[in-house]
C-alpha positions as CSV (number, residue, x, y, z in Angstrom):
1,M,-94.5,66.7,-32.0
2,P,-92.1,66.9,-35.7
3,T,-91.6,70.4,-35.9
4,L,-91.0,72.6,-39.2
5,I,-87.3,72.4,-38.7
6,D,-87.6,68.8,-37.7
7,F,-89.2,67.5,-41.5
8,R,-86.7,69.7,-42.8
9,R,-83.9,68.2,-42.4
10,R,-85.1,64.8,-43.1
11,I,-86.0,66.3,-46.3
12,R,-82.3,67.3,-46.8
13,S,-81.0,64.3,-45.6
14,V,-83.0,61.8,-47.8
15,K,-82.1,64.1,-50.5
16,N,-78.7,64.0,-50.2
17,T,-79.0,59.6,-49.2
18,Q,-81.1,59.9,-53.3
19,Q,-77.6,61.9,-54.3
20,I,-75.3,58.5,-53.3
21,T,-77.3,55.8,-54.5
22,R,-78.4,57.5,-57.8
23,A,-74.7,57.8,-58.4
24,M,-73.9,54.6,-56.9
25,K,-76.8,52.8,-59.7
26,F,-75.0,54.3,-62.4
27,I,-71.6,53.6,-61.2
28,A,-72.8,49.6,-61.7
29,A,-74.3,50.4,-64.5
30,A,-71.3,51.2,-66.1
31,R,-69.2,48.2,-64.5
32,L,-71.9,46.3,-65.6
33,R,-71.6,46.9,-69.6
34,K,-67.7,46.3,-68.6
35,A,-68.2,43.3,-67.3
36,Q,-70.9,42.6,-70.7
37,E,-68.2,43.1,-72.7
38,G,-65.4,41.2,-70.8
39,V,-67.8,38.2,-71.5
40,I,-68.8,39.0,-74.9
41,A,-65.1,39.0,-76.1
42,A,-64.5,35.9,-74.2
43,R,-66.4,33.9,-76.0
44,P,-64.6,33.7,-79.7
45,Y,-61.3,32.7,-77.3
46,A,-62.8,30.5,-76.0
47,R,-64.6,28.5,-78.5
48,E,-61.8,28.1,-80.7
49,I,-59.9,26.7,-77.2
50,L,-62.3,23.8,-78.1
51,R,-63.1,23.8,-80.9
52,V,-59.1,23.3,-81.6
53,L,-59.0,20.6,-78.3
54,R,-61.8,18.3,-79.8
55,S,-59.6,18.0,-83.0
56,A,-56.7,17.0,-80.5
57,V,-58.5,14.5,-78.7
58,A,-59.9,12.9,-81.6
59,R,-56.5,12.1,-83.1
60,M,-55.2,10.7,-79.5
61,E,-55.7,7.4,-78.6
62,D,-56.2,7.5,-75.3
63,P,-57.2,11.2,-73.7
64,A,-58.5,10.2,-70.1
65,T,-55.0,9.8,-68.7
66,H,-54.5,12.9,-68.6
67,P,-55.0,14.0,-64.7
68,L,-57.4,16.7,-65.2
69,L,-59.7,13.7,-66.9
70,E,-59.0,10.8,-64.5
71,R,-62.1,10.2,-62.9
72,R,-61.9,8.7,-58.7
73,P,-64.9,8.3,-56.5
74,E,-66.0,11.7,-54.5
75,Q,-64.6,11.1,-50.8
76,R,-62.5,14.5,-51.0
77,I,-64.3,17.9,-52.6
78,L,-63.1,21.2,-53.2
79,V,-65.8,24.2,-53.2
80,V,-65.4,26.9,-54.6
81,L,-67.7,29.8,-53.6
82,L,-67.6,33.7,-55.8
83,T,-69.3,36.1,-54.5
84,G,-69.0,40.0,-54.2
85,D,-66.5,41.8,-51.9
86,R,-69.0,44.7,-50.8
87,G,-72.7,44.6,-50.0
88,L,-75.9,46.5,-50.7
89,A,-76.5,44.4,-54.1
90,G,-80.0,43.3,-52.4
91,P,-80.1,39.8,-52.1
92,F,-77.2,39.2,-54.2
93,N,-74.8,37.8,-51.2
94,A,-77.3,36.8,-49.3
95,N,-78.6,33.9,-51.8
96,V,-75.3,32.9,-53.2
97,I,-73.9,32.3,-49.7
98,R,-77.7,30.7,-48.6
99,Y,-77.1,28.1,-51.7
100,G,-73.5,27.5,-51.4
101,L,-74.1,26.1,-47.8
102,T,-77.0,23.8,-48.4
103,F,-74.7,22.4,-50.9
104,L,-72.3,22.3,-48.1
105,R,-74.6,20.8,-46.1
106,E,-76.1,18.3,-48.7
107,H,-72.0,16.8,-48.9
108,S,-70.7,16.9,-45.0
109,S,-70.3,12.7,-45.4
110,L,-67.2,14.1,-47.9
111,D,-64.2,15.4,-46.8
112,I,-64.5,19.6,-48.2
113,K,-61.9,21.8,-48.0
114,V,-63.3,25.4,-49.7
115,M,-62.0,28.3,-52.1
116,A,-63.8,31.4,-51.0
117,I,-63.6,34.6,-53.8
118,G,-65.3,37.3,-52.3
119,R,-64.8,38.7,-48.9
120,K,-68.8,37.6,-48.3
121,G,-68.9,34.6,-48.2
122,R,-65.1,33.9,-46.7
123,D,-66.1,35.4,-43.7
124,V,-69.2,33.4,-43.2
125,L,-67.2,30.0,-43.8
126,R,-64.1,31.4,-41.5
127,K,-67.1,32.0,-39.4
128,R,-68.0,27.7,-39.5
129,N,-64.4,27.1,-39.3
130,Y,-64.2,25.0,-42.4
131,K,-60.9,24.5,-44.0
132,F,-59.9,26.4,-46.9
133,A,-57.9,25.7,-49.5
134,G,-57.5,29.2,-50.5
135,E,-59.1,33.1,-50.3
136,Y,-59.0,35.8,-53.4
137,L,-60.5,39.1,-52.8
138,N,-61.1,42.0,-54.5
139,V,-61.8,40.1,-58.0
140,S,-65.0,40.7,-59.1
141,L,-64.6,44.9,-59.2
142,S,-62.3,44.6,-61.7
143,V,-61.9,40.7,-62.9
144,E,-58.2,40.2,-65.6
145,F,-57.3,37.4,-67.0
146,K,-54.3,36.8,-64.6
147,H,-56.8,36.3,-61.5
148,A,-58.2,33.6,-63.4
149,K,-54.6,31.9,-64.0
150,E,-53.4,32.0,-60.6
151,I,-57.0,30.5,-58.7
152,G,-57.0,27.9,-61.8
153,A,-53.3,27.0,-61.2
154,R,-54.4,25.9,-57.6
155,I,-57.7,24.2,-58.3
156,I,-55.1,21.8,-61.0
157,E,-52.7,21.5,-57.9
158,L,-55.4,20.7,-55.7
159,Y,-56.2,17.9,-58.0
160,S,-53.9,16.8,-59.5
161,T,-51.9,15.7,-56.7
162,Q,-55.1,14.1,-55.4
163,E,-56.1,16.0,-52.6
164,V,-59.3,16.4,-54.1
165,D,-61.2,14.2,-55.9
166,A,-63.2,16.6,-57.3
167,V,-64.3,20.3,-57.7
168,Y,-67.0,22.2,-57.7
169,V,-68.0,26.2,-58.7
170,I,-70.9,27.6,-56.7
171,Y,-72.0,31.4,-58.5
172,N,-74.6,33.5,-59.4
173,E,-74.8,33.1,-63.4
174,F,-76.3,36.3,-64.9
175,K,-79.2,36.6,-66.7
176,S,-80.2,40.2,-67.2
177,V,-80.1,42.9,-64.5
178,L,-83.4,41.5,-63.0
179,V,-82.3,38.2,-63.0
180,Q,-79.3,36.0,-62.0
181,R,-79.5,32.1,-61.5
182,L,-77.9,30.1,-59.2
183,V,-75.5,27.2,-60.3
184,A,-73.2,24.8,-58.6
185,E,-70.8,23.5,-61.7
186,K,-68.2,20.6,-62.0
187,L,-65.6,21.5,-63.0
188,L,-63.3,18.9,-62.4
189,P,-63.0,16.5,-63.7
190,I,-64.1,17.3,-67.4
191,D,-67.0,16.3,-68.7
192,P,-65.9,14.4,-71.8
193,A,-69.0,15.4,-73.2
194,V,-67.2,18.6,-73.3
195,L,-64.4,17.2,-75.5
196,G,-66.5,15.2,-77.6
197,Q,-65.8,12.0,-76.1
198,P,-68.4,9.8,-74.7
199,D,-68.9,9.2,-70.8
200,P,-68.6,6.3,-69.5
201,D,-70.4,6.6,-66.2
202,H,-73.3,8.4,-68.0
203,P,-76.3,6.0,-68.9
204,E,-77.2,7.0,-72.4
205,A,-73.5,6.2,-73.3
206,A,-73.7,2.8,-73.4
207,K,-74.7,2.5,-77.3
208,P,-75.3,-0.5,-79.6
209,Q,-71.9,-2.3,-81.2
210,A,-74.2,-1.1,-84.6
211,D,-74.2,2.3,-83.7
212,Q,-70.9,2.5,-82.4
213,A,-69.4,0.5,-85.7
214,E,-71.5,3.6,-88.3
215,A,-69.6,6.2,-86.1
216,Q,-66.4,4.5,-86.7
217,K,-67.4,4.1,-90.0
218,N,-68.5,8.0,-90.6
219,P,-66.4,9.8,-87.8
220,P,-67.2,13.3,-87.5
221,A,-65.2,15.8,-89.8
222,L,-62.2,17.8,-88.2
223,V,-60.8,20.9,-89.5
224,D,-57.6,20.5,-90.9
225,Y,-55.3,21.7,-87.9
226,I,-50.9,21.4,-88.8
227,Y,-49.2,20.2,-85.5
228,E,-46.0,21.9,-85.0
229,Q,-46.4,19.0,-82.0
230,P,-48.4,15.7,-81.2
231,P,-51.3,15.8,-80.5
232,Q,-50.6,14.3,-76.9
233,E,-48.2,17.9,-75.7
234,L,-50.6,20.1,-77.3
235,F,-53.4,18.8,-75.6
236,K,-51.9,19.2,-72.3
237,A,-51.4,22.7,-72.9
238,L,-55.1,23.4,-74.3
239,V,-56.1,21.3,-71.2
240,L,-55.1,23.7,-68.9
241,R,-55.5,27.0,-71.0
242,Y,-59.2,25.8,-71.0
243,V,-59.6,25.1,-66.9
244,D,-58.5,28.7,-66.9
245,T,-61.0,30.3,-69.0
246,E,-63.6,28.5,-67.3
247,I,-62.6,30.3,-64.4
248,F,-62.5,33.5,-66.2
249,R,-65.6,33.2,-67.9
250,I,-67.7,32.2,-64.2
251,L,-65.9,35.1,-62.3
252,L,-67.3,37.3,-65.5
253,E,-70.6,35.6,-65.6
254,S,-70.5,36.4,-61.6
255,S,-69.1,40.2,-61.7
256,A,-72.0,41.0,-64.2
257,A,-74.6,39.0,-61.8
258,E,-73.0,40.9,-58.7
259,H,-72.8,44.3,-60.9
260,G,-76.8,44.3,-62.2
261,A,-77.7,43.5,-58.6
262,R,-75.8,46.8,-57.3
263,M,-77.8,48.1,-59.9
264,A,-81.2,47.0,-59.2
265,A,-80.9,47.4,-55.4
266,M,-79.8,51.2,-55.9
267,D,-82.2,52.1,-58.2
268,S,-85.3,50.7,-56.3
269,A,-83.5,53.0,-52.9
270,T,-83.3,55.8,-55.5
271,N,-87.6,55.6,-56.0
272,N,-87.8,55.0,-52.4
273,A,-86.2,57.6,-51.3
274,A,-88.5,59.5,-53.7
275,D,-91.4,58.5,-52.5
276,L,-90.4,59.1,-48.6
277,I,-89.3,63.0,-49.6
278,D,-92.8,63.0,-51.3
279,E,-94.4,61.8,-47.9
280,L,-92.3,63.7,-45.6
281,T,-93.0,66.8,-48.0
282,L,-97.1,66.3,-47.7
283,E,-97.1,65.8,-43.8
284,M,-94.4,69.2,-43.4
285,N,-97.1,70.9,-44.9
286,K,-99.8,69.6,-43.3
287,I,-97.8,70.9,-40.5
288,R,-97.6,74.2,-42.3
289,Q,-101.1,74.8,-42.7
290,A,-102.5,73.8,-39.5
291,G,-100.0,76.3,-38.1
292,I,-101.2,79.1,-40.5
293,T,-104.9,78.3,-39.7
294,R,-104.0,78.4,-35.8
295,E,-102.5,81.9,-36.0
296,L,-105.4,83.1,-38.7
297,I,-107.7,81.8,-35.6
298,E,-105.7,84.4,-33.4
299,I,-105.9,87.3,-35.1
300,V,-109.2,86.6,-35.2
301,S,-110.3,86.1,-31.9
302,G,-107.7,88.7,-31.2
303,A,-110.1,91.0,-33.5
304,A,-113.1,89.9,-32.6
305,S,-112.5,90.4,-28.6
306,A,-111.2,93.3,-29.0
307,I,-113.6,94.7,-30.7
308,G,-116.2,93.5,-28.5
């Protein structure tokens, strides 16, 4: 049977753990706020790039000639899996890894290469002997645009040299501290709808000729940019920057989701520690009360025997 000393040691240990989880909660909250500010700050830049990109596309005769817009039958694909580098984030890593492995099984008939961003996903994919096209660690703790450029350069290289026919990114999209949405997003080839162009593979893309003629008569209004370079050259540079910006946004989304999940997990652990301390204190008081009662009985019994 545990003694009072055992209970005191256990309570002291749980209180120390509670202090650690509370501190980790505050750290995760600070990092979450920084990641959210990064997402908000990146939005105007991405919006303006897309606006100039669409303006350049509208002035080009055949924008589909760019390598990153070229569509090929999907026989070889690259799957980019974003996870964290550390644990203690609740089900964050387990959920995205499970979702990624399901996606890989569904496309097992294709030639698959993987790119791991985060140590947890890298370890799981390596155990399953997938072909690696790259791995990037310690990115989620402090996301910077240079990380996105480095990853983007590798992805663009693989797609431009036709080593892969499509690029999918699997990550946790940040909605709130308690809600993250698992996403499998097709990064390349770039969707024509993003550039304001009709998608030839989409069933709704084939419009009646009357509608097409009407669209030609009334084209959408364009921002009156003055280009120092031909639209084709500007378009090539902007497409690369657009890919880097999308990767940067995805990294920020995943980082914010990870910090939000860790903050929620540490808050839950802190509350559980408080409940455990209350339970242990109650049990310790019961044992102490039983000891006091036993001593009183011994005193009364001794006094009664002395009188008798």
